[in-house]
GUVEX-301274 format. One line per field, with one value per atom (N, C-alpha, C): residue number from 1; residue in three letters; atom name; y, x, z. Coordinates in steps of 0.05 Angstrom, whole numbers. Layout:
! GUVEX-301274
gufi: (NUM;...)
vexlum: (ala;...)
zake: (CA;...)
Y: (Y;...)
X: (X;...)
Z: (Z;...)
This chain:
! GUVEX-301274
gufi: (1;1;1;2;2;2;3;3;3;4;4;4;5;5;5;6;6;6;7;7;7;8;8;8;9;9;9;10;10;10;11;11;11;12;12;12;13;13;13;14;14;14;15;15;15;16;16;16;17;17;17;18;18;18;19;19;19;20;20;20;21;21;21;22;22;22;23;23;23;24;24;24;25;25;25;26;26;26;27;27;27;28;28;28;29;29;29;30;30;30;31;31;31;32;32;32;33;33;33;34;34;34;35;35;35;36;36;36;37;37;37;38;38;38;39;39;39;40;40;40;41;41;41;42;42;42;43;43;43;44;44;44;45;45;45;46;46;46;47;47;47;48;48;48;49;49;49;50;50;50;51;51;51;52;52;52;53;53;53;54;54;54;55;55;55;56;56;56;57;57;57;58;58;58;59;59;59;60;60;60;61;61;61;62;62;62;63;63;63;64;64;64;65;65;65;66;66;66;67;67;67;68;68;68;69;69;69;70;70;70;71;71;71;72;72;72;73;73;73;74;74;74;75;75;75;76;76;76;77;77;77;78;78;78;79;79;79;80;80;80;81;81;81;82;82;82;83;83;83;84;84;84;85;85;85;86;86;86;87;87;87;88;88;88;89;89;89;90;90;90;91;91;91;92;92;92;93;93;93;94;94;94;95;95;95;96;96;96;97;97;97;98;98;98;99;99;99;100;100;100;101;101;101;102;102;102;103;103;103;104;104;104;105;105;105;106;106;106;107;107;107;108;108;108;109;109;109;110;110;110;111;111;111;112;112;112;113;113;113;114;114;114;115;115;115;116;116;116;117;117;117;118;118;118;119;119;119;120;120;120;121;121;121;122;122;122;123;123;123;124;124;124;125;125;125;126;126;126;127;127;127;128;128;128;129;129;129;130;130;130;131;131;131;132;132;132;133;133;133;134;134;134;135;135;135;136;136;136;137;137;137;138;138;138;139;139;139;140;140;140;141;141;141;142;142;142;143;143;143;144;144;144;145;145;145;146;146;146;147;147;147;148;148;148;149;149;149;150;150;150;151;151;151;152;152;152;153;153;153;154;154;154;155;155;155;156;156;156;157;157;157;158;158;158;159;159;159;160;160;160;161;161;161;162;162;162;163;163;163;164;164;164;165;165;165;166;166;166;167;167;167;168;168;168;169;169;169;170;170;170;171;171;171;172;172;172;173;173;173;174;174;174;175;175;175;176;176;176;177;177;177;178;178;178;179;179;179;180;180;180;181;181;181;182;182;182;183;183;183;184;184;184;185;185;185;186;186;186;187;187;187;188;188;188;189;189;189;190;190;190;191;191;191;192;192;192;193;193;193;194;194;194;195;195;195;196;196;196;197;197;197;198;198;198;199;199;199;200;200;200;201;201;201;202;202;202;203;203;203;204;204;204;205;205;205;206;206;206;207;207;207;208;208;208;209;209;209;210;210;210;211;211;211;212;212;212;213;213;213;214;214;214;215;215;215;216;216;216;217;217;217;218;218;218;219;219;219;220;220;220;221;221;221;222;222;222;223;223;223;224;224;224;225;225;225;226;226;226;227;227;227;228;228;228;229;229;229;230;230;230;231;231;231;232;232;232;233;233;233;234;234;234;235;235;235;236;236;236;237;237;237;238;238;238;239;239;239;240;240;240;241;241;241;242;242;242;243;243;243;244;244;244;245;245;245;246;246;246;247;247;247;248;248;248;249;249;249;250;250;250;251;251;251;252;252;252;253;253;253;254;254;254;255;255;255;256;256;256;257;257;257;258;258;258;259;259;259;260;260;260;261;261;261;262;262;262;263;263;263;264;264;264;265;265;265;266;266;266;267;267;267;268;268;268;269;269;269;270;270;270;271;271;271;272;272;272;273;273;273;274;274;274;275;275;275;276;276;276;277;277;277;278;278;278;279;279;279;280;280;280;281;281;281;282;282;282;283;283;283;284;284;284;285;285;285;286;286;286;287;287;287;288;288;288;289;289;289;290;290;290;291;291;291;292;292;292;293;293;293;294;294;294;295;295;295;296;296;296;297;297;297;298;298;298;299;299;299;300;300;300;301;301;301;302;302;302;303;303;303;304;304;304;305;305;305;306;306;306;307;307;307;308;308;308;309;309;309;310;310;310;311;311;311;312;312;312;313;313;313;314;314;314;315;315;315;316;316;316;317;317;317;318;318;318;319;319;319;320;320;320;321;321;321;322;322;322)
vexlum: (met;met;met;asn;asn;asn;ala;ala;ala;leu;leu;leu;thr;thr;thr;ser;ser;ser;ile;ile;ile;asp;asp;asp;gly;gly;gly;arg;arg;arg;leu;leu;leu;gly;gly;gly;phe;phe;phe;gly;gly;gly;ala;ala;ala;ala;ala;ala;gly;gly;gly;phe;phe;phe;gly;gly;gly;asn;asn;asn;leu;leu;leu;phe;phe;phe;ala;ala;ala;glu;glu;glu;arg;arg;arg;ser;ser;ser;glu;glu;glu;glu;glu;glu;gln;gln;gln;val;val;val;arg;arg;arg;gln;gln;gln;ile;ile;ile;ala;ala;ala;glu;glu;glu;ala;ala;ala;ala;ala;ala;trp;trp;trp;asp;asp;asp;ala;ala;ala;gly;gly;gly;met;met;met;arg;arg;arg;tyr;tyr;tyr;phe;phe;phe;asp;asp;asp;thr;thr;thr;ala;ala;ala;pro;pro;pro;his;his;his;tyr;tyr;tyr;gly;gly;gly;leu;leu;leu;gly;gly;gly;leu;leu;leu;ser;ser;ser;glu;glu;glu;arg;arg;arg;arg;arg;arg;leu;leu;leu;gly;gly;gly;ala;ala;ala;phe;phe;phe;leu;leu;leu;ala;ala;ala;thr;thr;thr;lys;lys;lys;pro;pro;pro;arg;arg;arg;glu;glu;glu;glu;glu;glu;phe;phe;phe;val;val;val;leu;leu;leu;ser;ser;ser;thr;thr;thr;lys;lys;lys;val;val;val;gly;gly;gly;arg;arg;arg;leu;leu;leu;leu;leu;leu;thr;thr;thr;pro;pro;pro;val;val;val;ser;ser;ser;asn;asn;asn;pro;pro;pro;thr;thr;thr;gly;gly;gly;ala;ala;ala;leu;leu;leu;asp;asp;asp;leu;leu;leu;ala;ala;ala;asn;asn;asn;asp;asp;asp;phe;phe;phe;his;his;his;val;val;val;pro;pro;pro;ala;ala;ala;asp;asp;asp;his;his;his;glu;glu;glu;arg;arg;arg;val;val;val;gln;gln;gln;asp;asp;asp;tyr;tyr;tyr;thr;thr;thr;ala;ala;ala;gly;gly;gly;gly;gly;gly;ile;ile;ile;arg;arg;arg;arg;arg;arg;ser;ser;ser;ile;ile;ile;glu;glu;glu;asp;asp;asp;ser;ser;ser;leu;leu;leu;glu;glu;glu;arg;arg;arg;leu;leu;leu;gly;gly;gly;leu;leu;leu;asp;asp;asp;arg;arg;arg;ile;ile;ile;asp;asp;asp;ile;ile;ile;ala;ala;ala;tyr;tyr;tyr;leu;leu;leu;his;his;his;asp;asp;asp;pro;pro;pro;asp;asp;asp;lys;lys;lys;ala;ala;ala;glu;glu;glu;ile;ile;ile;gly;gly;gly;leu;leu;leu;asp;asp;asp;ala;ala;ala;ala;ala;ala;leu;leu;leu;asp;asp;asp;gln;gln;gln;ala;ala;ala;leu;leu;leu;pro;pro;pro;ala;ala;ala;leu;leu;leu;glu;glu;glu;gln;gln;gln;leu;leu;leu;arg;arg;arg;asp;asp;asp;glu;glu;glu;gly;gly;gly;ile;ile;ile;val;val;val;glu;glu;glu;ala;ala;ala;val;val;val;gly;gly;gly;val;val;val;gly;gly;gly;ser;ser;ser;met;met;met;ser;ser;ser;thr;thr;thr;ala;ala;ala;ala;ala;ala;met;met;met;val;val;val;ala;ala;ala;ala;ala;ala;val;val;val;arg;arg;arg;arg;arg;arg;ala;ala;ala;asp;asp;asp;leu;leu;leu;asp;asp;asp;val;val;val;leu;leu;leu;met;met;met;cys;cys;cys;ala;ala;ala;gly;gly;gly;arg;arg;arg;tyr;tyr;tyr;thr;thr;thr;leu;leu;leu;leu;leu;leu;glu;glu;glu;gln;gln;gln;gly;gly;gly;ala;ala;ala;ala;ala;ala;ala;ala;ala;glu;glu;glu;leu;leu;leu;leu;leu;leu;pro;pro;pro;leu;leu;leu;cys;cys;cys;leu;leu;leu;glu;glu;glu;arg;arg;arg;asp;asp;asp;val;val;val;arg;arg;arg;val;val;val;val;val;val;thr;thr;thr;ala;ala;ala;ser;ser;ser;ile;ile;ile;phe;phe;phe;asn;asn;asn;ser;ser;ser;gly;gly;gly;leu;leu;leu;leu;leu;leu;ala;ala;ala;arg;arg;arg;ala;ala;ala;thr;thr;thr;pro;pro;pro;ser;ser;ser;arg;arg;arg;ser;ser;ser;gly;gly;gly;arg;arg;arg;tyr;tyr;tyr;glu;glu;glu;tyr;tyr;tyr;gly;gly;gly;ala;ala;ala;val;val;val;pro;pro;pro;pro;pro;pro;glu;glu;glu;leu;leu;leu;tyr;tyr;tyr;glu;glu;glu;arg;arg;arg;ala;ala;ala;val;val;val;ala;ala;ala;ile;ile;ile;ala;ala;ala;ala;ala;ala;val;val;val;cys;cys;cys;ala;ala;ala;arg;arg;arg;his;his;his;gly;gly;gly;val;val;val;glu;glu;glu;leu;leu;leu;pro;pro;pro;thr;thr;thr;ala;ala;ala;ala;ala;ala;leu;leu;leu;gln;gln;gln;tyr;tyr;tyr;thr;thr;thr;leu;leu;leu;arg;arg;arg;his;his;his;pro;pro;pro;ala;ala;ala;val;val;val;ala;ala;ala;ala;ala;ala;val;val;val;val;val;val;val;val;val;gly;gly;gly;ile;ile;ile;ser;ser;ser;arg;arg;arg;leu;leu;leu;glu;glu;glu;gln;gln;gln;val;val;val;ala;ala;ala;gln;gln;gln;asn;asn;asn;asn;asn;asn;glu;glu;glu;arg;arg;arg;met;met;met;ala;ala;ala;val;val;val;pro;pro;pro;val;val;val;pro;pro;pro;asp;asp;asp;arg;arg;arg;leu;leu;leu;trp;trp;trp;ser;ser;ser;asp;asp;asp;leu;leu;leu;ala;ala;ala;ala;ala;ala;glu;glu;glu;gly;gly;gly;leu;leu;leu;ile;ile;ile;pro;pro;pro;ala;ala;ala)
zake: (N;CA;C;N;CA;C;N;CA;C;N;CA;C;N;CA;C;N;CA;C;N;CA;C;N;CA;C;N;CA;C;N;CA;C;N;CA;C;N;CA;C;N;CA;C;N;CA;C;N;CA;C;N;CA;C;N;CA;C;N;CA;C;N;CA;C;N;CA;C;N;CA;C;N;CA;C;N;CA;C;N;CA;C;N;CA;C;N;CA;C;N;CA;C;N;CA;C;N;CA;C;N;CA;C;N;CA;C;N;CA;C;N;CA;C;N;CA;C;N;CA;C;N;CA;C;N;CA;C;N;CA;C;N;CA;C;N;CA;C;N;CA;C;N;CA;C;N;CA;C;N;CA;C;N;CA;C;N;CA;C;N;CA;C;N;CA;C;N;CA;C;N;CA;C;N;CA;C;N;CA;C;N;CA;C;N;CA;C;N;CA;C;N;CA;C;N;CA;C;N;CA;C;N;CA;C;N;CA;C;N;CA;C;N;CA;C;N;CA;C;N;CA;C;N;CA;C;N;CA;C;N;CA;C;N;CA;C;N;CA;C;N;CA;C;N;CA;C;N;CA;C;N;CA;C;N;CA;C;N;CA;C;N;CA;C;N;CA;C;N;CA;C;N;CA;C;N;CA;C;N;CA;C;N;CA;C;N;CA;C;N;CA;C;N;CA;C;N;CA;C;N;CA;C;N;CA;C;N;CA;C;N;CA;C;N;CA;C;N;CA;C;N;CA;C;N;CA;C;N;CA;C;N;CA;C;N;CA;C;N;CA;C;N;CA;C;N;CA;C;N;CA;C;N;CA;C;N;CA;C;N;CA;C;N;CA;C;N;CA;C;N;CA;C;N;CA;C;N;CA;C;N;CA;C;N;CA;C;N;CA;C;N;CA;C;N;CA;C;N;CA;C;N;CA;C;N;CA;C;N;CA;C;N;CA;C;N;CA;C;N;CA;C;N;CA;C;N;CA;C;N;CA;C;N;CA;C;N;CA;C;N;CA;C;N;CA;C;N;CA;C;N;CA;C;N;CA;C;N;CA;C;N;CA;C;N;CA;C;N;CA;C;N;CA;C;N;CA;C;N;CA;C;N;CA;C;N;CA;C;N;CA;C;N;CA;C;N;CA;C;N;CA;C;N;CA;C;N;CA;C;N;CA;C;N;CA;C;N;CA;C;N;CA;C;N;CA;C;N;CA;C;N;CA;C;N;CA;C;N;CA;C;N;CA;C;N;CA;C;N;CA;C;N;CA;C;N;CA;C;N;CA;C;N;CA;C;N;CA;C;N;CA;C;N;CA;C;N;CA;C;N;CA;C;N;CA;C;N;CA;C;N;CA;C;N;CA;C;N;CA;C;N;CA;C;N;CA;C;N;CA;C;N;CA;C;N;CA;C;N;CA;C;N;CA;C;N;CA;C;N;CA;C;N;CA;C;N;CA;C;N;CA;C;N;CA;C;N;CA;C;N;CA;C;N;CA;C;N;CA;C;N;CA;C;N;CA;C;N;CA;C;N;CA;C;N;CA;C;N;CA;C;N;CA;C;N;CA;C;N;CA;C;N;CA;C;N;CA;C;N;CA;C;N;CA;C;N;CA;C;N;CA;C;N;CA;C;N;CA;C;N;CA;C;N;CA;C;N;CA;C;N;CA;C;N;CA;C;N;CA;C;N;CA;C;N;CA;C;N;CA;C;N;CA;C;N;CA;C;N;CA;C;N;CA;C;N;CA;C;N;CA;C;N;CA;C;N;CA;C;N;CA;C;N;CA;C;N;CA;C;N;CA;C;N;CA;C;N;CA;C;N;CA;C;N;CA;C;N;CA;C;N;CA;C;N;CA;C;N;CA;C;N;CA;C;N;CA;C;N;CA;C;N;CA;C;N;CA;C;N;CA;C;N;CA;C;N;CA;C;N;CA;C;N;CA;C;N;CA;C;N;CA;C;N;CA;C;N;CA;C;N;CA;C;N;CA;C;N;CA;C;N;CA;C;N;CA;C;N;CA;C;N;CA;C;N;CA;C;N;CA;C;N;CA;C;N;CA;C;N;CA;C;N;CA;C;N;CA;C;N;CA;C;N;CA;C;N;CA;C;N;CA;C;N;CA;C;N;CA;C;N;CA;C;N;CA;C;N;CA;C;N;CA;C;N;CA;C;N;CA;C;N;CA;C;N;CA;C;N;CA;C;N;CA;C;N;CA;C;N;CA;C;N;CA;C;N;CA;C;N;CA;C;N;CA;C;N;CA;C;N;CA;C;N;CA;C;N;CA;C;N;CA;C;N;CA;C;N;CA;C;N;CA;C;N;CA;C;N;CA;C;N;CA;C;N;CA;C;N;CA;C;N;CA;C;N;CA;C;N;CA;C;N;CA;C;N;CA;C;N;CA;C;N;CA;C;N;CA;C;N;CA;C;N;CA;C;N;CA;C;N;CA;C;N;CA;C;N;CA;C;N;CA;C;N;CA;C;N;CA;C;N;CA;C;N;CA;C;N;CA;C;N;CA;C;N;CA;C;N;CA;C;N;CA;C)
Y: (-24;0;25;43;69;88;99;115;141;152;178;175;155;150;141;127;116;138;161;182;201;198;217;217;241;245;236;230;218;240;233;247;233;248;237;243;227;229;242;266;280;272;261;248;265;291;308;304;300;295;270;251;227;233;257;266;284;283;298;328;336;364;377;397;413;400;373;359;330;318;290;271;250;229;202;186;159;140;119;99;87;84;74;94;119;139;139;138;137;113;90;65;67;77;79;98;121;140;127;113;101;79;62;41;53;74;87;98;110;121;99;77;54;43;40;29;48;74;93;95;79;78;96;109;126;109;115;98;115;141;157;170;165;174;190;213;231;237;236;242;256;260;273;269;268;267;290;313;337;333;317;314;297;311;298;285;296;285;256;248;220;204;214;199;192;212;208;184;184;163;136;134;108;99;117;108;100;116;111;85;82;57;32;34;11;2;22;16;4;18;9;-18;-25;-52;-74;-68;-89;-90;-74;-73;-82;-92;-100;-77;-81;-58;-47;-64;-55;-38;-36;-23;6;16;44;58;84;102;118;119;132;154;178;199;209;216;229;250;263;286;285;300;301;330;334;360;366;351;354;327;324;300;303;281;281;270;287;277;280;260;260;284;294;316;303;314;302;302;323;325;334;316;325;333;353;364;353;338;329;348;371;391;380;391;383;401;391;405;425;441;460;483;490;511;505;479;470;459;463;455;425;410;381;373;359;350;323;325;302;312;293;302;312;335;347;333;307;292;289;300;302;331;338;364;360;378;378;392;378;390;390;414;416;404;388;376;370;386;384;370;360;347;321;309;283;262;263;244;248;274;279;271;274;266;235;222;192;182;194;186;192;213;219;197;188;167;141;135;111;112;135;139;136;148;146;117;102;74;59;65;52;58;84;91;80;80;70;39;26;-3;-15;0;-9;-13;-26;-33;-11;8;30;53;76;101;107;114;118;146;167;194;208;222;237;266;283;311;325;345;362;382;382;396;425;444;472;482;479;490;520;533;563;570;552;558;549;541;532;554;548;567;574;556;561;576;582;596;577;586;569;558;574;565;543;547;527;501;503;479;464;477;464;452;467;457;431;429;405;382;389;367;355;372;361;340;344;323;298;301;278;262;276;262;248;262;249;224;224;200;177;183;163;151;168;158;140;149;133;106;104;80;62;73;58;57;74;74;89;108;120;121;121;121;149;169;196;216;240;260;287;305;331;349;370;390;395;399;407;434;453;481;497;519;540;563;561;583;577;593;589;594;614;621;597;584;561;538;534;511;517;542;549;545;555;551;522;505;476;463;470;457;466;490;501;488;478;469;439;423;395;380;354;336;324;339;331;317;301;286;298;311;320;341;359;380;376;383;387;417;428;457;463;474;477;506;509;535;556;550;570;566;544;541;529;547;539;555;550;565;595;599;627;641;626;638;622;636;621;632;637;648;630;604;585;585;597;593;609;631;648;636;626;615;586;578;550;529;531;509;506;529;526;514;521;510;479;471;443;428;439;426;424;445;445;424;421;402;375;370;345;338;357;353;354;332;331;349;358;375;362;360;352;377;384;408;400;417;412;439;437;462;476;460;472;486;481;496;522;529;553;555;537;535;534;524;520;542;563;585;575;556;545;519;511;484;484;508;510;525;519;532;562;571;600;606;621;627;643;638;652;673;697;719;714;698;692;668;656;633;641;620;625;623;638;636;631;607;599;604;625;627;651;660;684;687;712;719;720;718;720;748;754;781;789;814;822;818;823;821;792;773;745;735;745;738;747;772;782;766;758;742;715;703;677;678;700;704;707;722;725;698;682;656;638;639;622;630;655;664;654;654;643;613;599;570;565;580;577;580;599;603;578;562;538;513;516;494;476;488;474;487;470;481;489;510;520;499;482;461;442;436;419;432;457;471;473;479;481;455;433;408;400;406;397;418;442;463;457;450;448;426;405;382;389;412;420;429;436;445;421;421;397;391;409;403;389;389;379;350;332;304;295;306;297;319;316;335;320;330;318;335;323;337;325;342;333;322;299;285;278;290;284;275;275;265;245;226;204;214;234;244;257;267;281;262;236;217;216;212;210;237;258;286;291;287;294;275;250;232;238;245;253;278;297;322;318;298;292;282;270;257;275;298;316;329;328;341;371;384;413;423;440;450;468;466;483;513;519;547;559;543;553;565;551;559;584;584;607;633;628;652;662;645;654;669;660;674;700;701;726;747;739;759;764;753;758;744;723;708;685;676;656;664;655;662;651;665;657;633)
X: (16;0;18;12;26;10;23;8;-2;13;4;-20;-18;-41;-65;-61;-83;-100;-88;-104;-117;-112;-124;-154;-165;-193;-206;-190;-200;-207;-225;-230;-214;-195;-177;-187;-178;-187;-164;-170;-151;-155;-135;-138;-128;-128;-120;-140;-165;-185;-180;-165;-159;-138;-125;-107;-121;-147;-164;-161;-162;-162;-188;-185;-208;-225;-225;-241;-231;-236;-229;-248;-237;-253;-245;-264;-259;-248;-236;-226;-250;-273;-296;-306;-306;-315;-295;-269;-250;-253;-257;-261;-285;-308;-332;-328;-315;-309;-292;-271;-253;-267;-282;-296;-317;-331;-350;-336;-312;-297;-288;-279;-270;-294;-317;-340;-350;-345;-354;-334;-313;-294;-269;-266;-243;-218;-197;-173;-147;-149;-126;-128;-108;-109;-84;-88;-65;-64;-40;-36;-10;-1;25;32;58;65;54;51;41;13;-3;-31;-34;-38;-43;-17;6;32;34;27;30;4;-16;-41;-55;-55;-68;-55;-28;-14;-20;-19;-25;-53;-72;-100;-104;-95;-98;-84;-60;-45;-58;-70;-84;-107;-121;-144;-134;-115;-107;-92;-82;-70;-89;-115;-135;-144;-132;-141;-118;-124;-103;-85;-58;-40;-40;-45;-45;-69;-89;-114;-115;-96;-97;-70;-73;-49;-48;-24;-19;2;-5;16;19;44;49;70;80;97;122;142;168;175;195;204;202;183;180;183;203;207;193;183;169;188;195;213;199;203;189;197;177;181;192;213;225;208;193;175;147;131;105;87;71;54;26;19;-8;-26;-15;-30;-34;-55;-61;-47;-45;-31;-51;-64;-84;-72;-47;-34;-34;-35;-36;-63;-84;-111;-116;-97;-101;-106;-128;-136;-122;-95;-79;-59;-49;-29;-4;6;30;55;57;80;103;99;121;122;144;147;156;147;155;182;201;228;233;237;242;269;270;296;293;308;308;332;349;374;366;386;381;375;390;385;358;351;325;301;304;283;280;302;303;290;298;287;257;248;220;204;213;200;201;223;226;206;205;187;158;151;124;116;135;129;124;139;135;107;100;74;51;55;34;31;53;53;50;57;54;82;82;108;119;103;114;96;107;92;94;71;72;81;72;79;89;112;123;124;110;110;128;144;158;136;133;110;118;104;107;135;151;179;180;158;157;158;152;152;179;198;223;238;248;264;290;301;325;321;297;290;282;266;255;278;296;317;333;341;357;343;317;301;298;293;290;317;339;365;373;365;371;352;325;305;299;299;290;310;336;354;351;345;341;316;295;271;276;290;296;313;331;347;330;310;293;276;268;253;271;295;314;319;319;323;298;276;251;238;246;234;207;204;178;176;151;148;149;137;135;141;151;158;148;145;135;135;120;117;88;81;55;56;41;44;20;17;-3;10;36;51;56;44;49;77;90;118;136;130;146;144;120;116;129;127;141;170;182;211;219;202;209;208;187;185;209;218;240;267;269;296;299;277;279;261;266;250;228;206;184;163;147;126;99;95;68;71;50;48;21;20;-5;-9;-26;-31;-55;-50;-71;-81;-106;-120;-113;-94;-85;-97;-112;-128;-155;-174;-201;-221;-247;-268;-267;-256;-255;-230;-207;-181;-166;-154;-139;-111;-98;-71;-51;-56;-37;-40;-61;-67;-48;-37;-21;6;20;47;50;40;45;33;8;-5;7;11;24;52;66;94;92;71;68;61;45;39;65;81;106;126;126;146;134;109;96;94;87;83;53;43;15;9;-16;-24;-48;-46;-68;-77;-103;-113;-124;-120;-129;-140;-154;-166;-183;-198;-213;-238;-246;-268;-260;-234;-223;-233;-223;-229;-258;-274;-303;-320;-308;-324;-341;-331;-346;-360;-360;-370;-401;-413;-442;-454;-479;-492;-494;-495;-495;-471;-451;-427;-434;-419;-423;-401;-410;-392;-376;-387;-374;-356;-353;-335;-306;-289;-260;-248;-226;-211;-182;-172;-144;-140;-126;-119;-133;-155;-168;-197;-206;-233;-233;-257;-260;-257;-238;-235;-262;-271;-296;-297;-276;-276;-279;-268;-271;-299;-310;-337;-357;-353;-371;-368;-343;-338;-351;-350;-362;-392;-404;-433;-440;-425;-431;-429;-409;-405;-429;-437;-460;-485;-489;-513;-514;-491;-490;-496;-484;-489;-519;-531;-560;-577;-570;-585;-585;-564;-563;-571;-581;-590;-568;-544;-521;-512;-508;-499;-470;-463;-436;-415;-419;-398;-394;-415;-412;-395;-400;-384;-355;-351;-324;-309;-323;-309;-301;-318;-312;-295;-294;-281;-251;-236;-207;-200;-216;-210;-214;-225;-228;-202;-182;-156;-139;-127;-112;-88;-78;-55;-63;-90;-99;-107;-94;-99;-121;-121;-140;-145;-166;-173;-176;-164;-165;-183;-201;-218;-214;-212;-211;-238;-238;-263;-260;-277;-276;-302;-323;-349;-360;-375;-385;-402;-419;-437;-422;-398;-383;-373;-371;-363;-383;-409;-430;-434;-434;-437;-418;-392;-372;-373;-377;-379;-404;-426;-450;-445;-431;-425;-408;-390;-373;-389;-412;-428;-449;-453;-475;-466;-483;-477;-476;-456;-453;-453;-473;-474;-451;-441;-420;-427;-453;-462;-456;-455;-448;-419;-401;-373;-371;-384;-383;-395;-417;-429;-410;-398;-378;-355;-346;-325;-334;-359;-370;-372;-378;-380;-353;-332;-305;-299;-313;-309;-290;-285;-264;-251;-227;-214;-230;-229;-244;-230)
Z: (0;0;0;-18;-18;-1;20;39;27;8;-3;-22;-39;-57;-42;-20;-4;9;14;27;7;-18;-38;-36;-34;-33;-6;13;38;59;76;101;122;134;154;182;201;229;245;256;274;302;315;340;365;362;385;407;401;422;439;427;443;464;462;483;503;504;523;518;492;486;495;511;521;542;542;561;565;588;592;578;566;554;564;569;580;558;567;548;532;543;529;508;515;495;471;477;455;438;450;435;416;427;411;387;392;371;349;358;338;322;336;321;301;310;291;267;271;249;230;241;224;209;222;209;187;190;170;146;148;125;128;151;154;158;142;143;145;147;152;180;197;224;230;243;249;279;289;318;322;346;352;382;388;417;433;421;434;445;432;439;465;487;512;523;516;526;521;497;488;490;505;509;483;464;438;423;423;409;422;448;462;456;458;454;424;406;378;370;380;374;385;408;420;403;392;375;348;335;309;309;332;335;331;333;328;299;282;254;236;212;193;186;191;187;158;139;111;103;121;114;123;138;147;143;142;140;166;178;203;201;211;211;240;247;273;267;289;285;301;293;307;313;330;337;366;380;409;422;439;455;481;492;519;539;559;580;607;625;651;668;682;702;727;738;761;786;790;814;805;793;784;807;803;824;824;802;800;784;776;761;733;719;692;672;647;626;612;629;618;603;608;593;563;557;529;521;539;535;536;548;550;579;583;610;617;620;628;649;665;685;671;682;670;682;677;688;668;645;625;614;603;590;561;544;516;513;501;497;467;456;427;421;400;391;362;346;317;305;323;313;301;287;274;295;318;339;352;355;368;350;323;305;306;305;305;332;354;379;381;369;369;355;333;319;335;347;364;388;401;424;415;392;382;376;363;357;383;404;429;441;440;451;435;408;390;392;396;397;369;348;321;308;285;273;255;248;231;231;224;219;190;177;148;141;155;149;174;172;194;187;202;197;218;210;228;239;265;278;285;273;279;280;260;261;264;256;260;289;307;336;349;333;344;359;383;398;384;368;354;328;321;296;274;256;235;218;208;190;202;228;241;245;252;256;230;208;182;173;177;168;183;208;223;218;219;220;192;171;145;134;135;127;143;169;186;178;171;162;135;117;92;96;115;121;131;148;159;136;117;94;77;72;56;68;95;109;110;101;102;129;148;174;173;156;149;119;110;81;69;83;72;94;86;106;96;116;109;134;132;153;159;184;192;207;197;208;202;218;211;198;193;180;151;133;104;98;110;104;112;134;143;123;114;95;68;59;34;37;59;64;63;76;78;50;34;7;-10;-7;-23;-17;8;15;19;14;20;0;-2;-20;-3;0;17;0;15;2;6;30;38;59;59;80;93;120;133;138;122;123;141;164;184;184;176;179;158;140;120;92;89;65;73;76;84;68;72;59;68;92;103;95;94;89;67;49;28;26;48;48;34;34;22;-9;-19;-48;-66;-56;-73;-81;-61;-67;-59;-36;-26;-44;-50;-65;-93;-108;-134;-132;-111;-107;-102;-87;-82;-107;-124;-150;-167;-166;-182;-172;-145;-133;-128;-136;-131;-101;-85;-57;-51;-40;-33;-8;-7;15;30;56;73;87;84;99;125;146;173;183;206;218;198;182;160;169;195;206;221;219;231;260;276;305;312;293;299;287;276;265;242;227;203;209;235;242;247;246;250;226;221;198;201;226;232;249;239;254;280;301;326;331;337;342;368;386;411;410;387;384;387;384;385;358;354;330;337;331;339;369;377;405;418;406;419;408;410;400;370;359;330;321;302;291;277;281;269;239;225;196;187;202;196;202;224;230;208;199;178;152;147;123;125;148;153;150;160;158;128;113;84;70;76;63;71;96;105;90;84;71;42;28;1;2;21;24;28;46;52;27;10;-15;-33;-30;-46;-31;-7;9;20;23;33;60;80;106;104;119;119;125;145;151;128;112;90;68;62;43;52;78;89;86;91;90;61;43;15;-1;8;-8;-14;6;2;-18;-19;-36;-65;-71;-99;-112;-95;-105;-113;-137;-146;-129;-112;-95;-70;-63;-38;-41;-26;-27;-8;16;37;56;71;92;119;139;166;184;198;217;245;265;292;301;312;321;350;367;395;408;391;401;380;390;373;350;355;335;312;317;296;274;280;260;238;245;225;211;227;216;193;199;179;155;159;137;120;131;116;100;113;99;74;76;52;29;35;14;2;14;4;-22;-43;-68;-65;-73;-72;-100;-107;-135;-142;-167;-176;-174;-176;-174;-147;-126;-100;-101;-112;-113;-131;-154;-171;-159;-144;-130;-109;-94;-74;-86;-109;-123;-134;-145;-155;-134;-109;-87;-73;-85;-74;-48;-42;-17;-19;-44;-49;-75;-81;-106;-130;-151;-175;-188)
């Protein structure tokens, strides 16, 4: 199975919620959500050490260990190692929005040794024999600076791919500039573009996506609901946008997009989910799923016919690129 061709056109499962993002979830809740996703045909699963200080990887790995390995694609991330805290206080990791004991700390390490150790640690937590896709996680947030992080980590990822330890390598980020820099300096297979190519924002469309087409780099879009702003038929002014309140101009834009969708009998989340897959550079879309009902909701939205006139009307009103 080729991991990259296997995700083409797919709806992927984002497993940050399995790390107790924003709220605690029981093992039974996680199992039910994972089984429902599998039964719905979802076969691309994404996680990271960052999510719940390894809890997401452990939970997702335990579930996937019950499934045929050749039937799913798994991605995780590198760049942050988890090291035990010498004197844990019992406090929760709420500073990072995860309801888990803060008994480990995240330590940035972009060296070849650190990248290799990250993969080894993830395999141990997952309990699986291999990772299909490894993304460098948020290099734009590196304390040593973006250029230094890319210069160290990208050759290390390429080496792991050459050795067959992972099949595909790339970068996952919310920074378009960071992803452009990464594609220009390394032989990458795939990017996870979070929040920068959505129905609300198309910042990646000007340079990044054409560059990916030119370099034959697949793109997986994530955070396509823009922190939940596009996740309801009617956007909420009191919602959150990334790490704060919704900027007024984005709220008004979301309302205008929702109005066009309503005229065509299509709910805003449905249009948001399907929009990014229309671009030839985009291979798959990953959505975070943390509640059982979201599995059916998102899979049903993927199947709803969206008329071409909806997209042309959005473009005519200047709400998406023509």
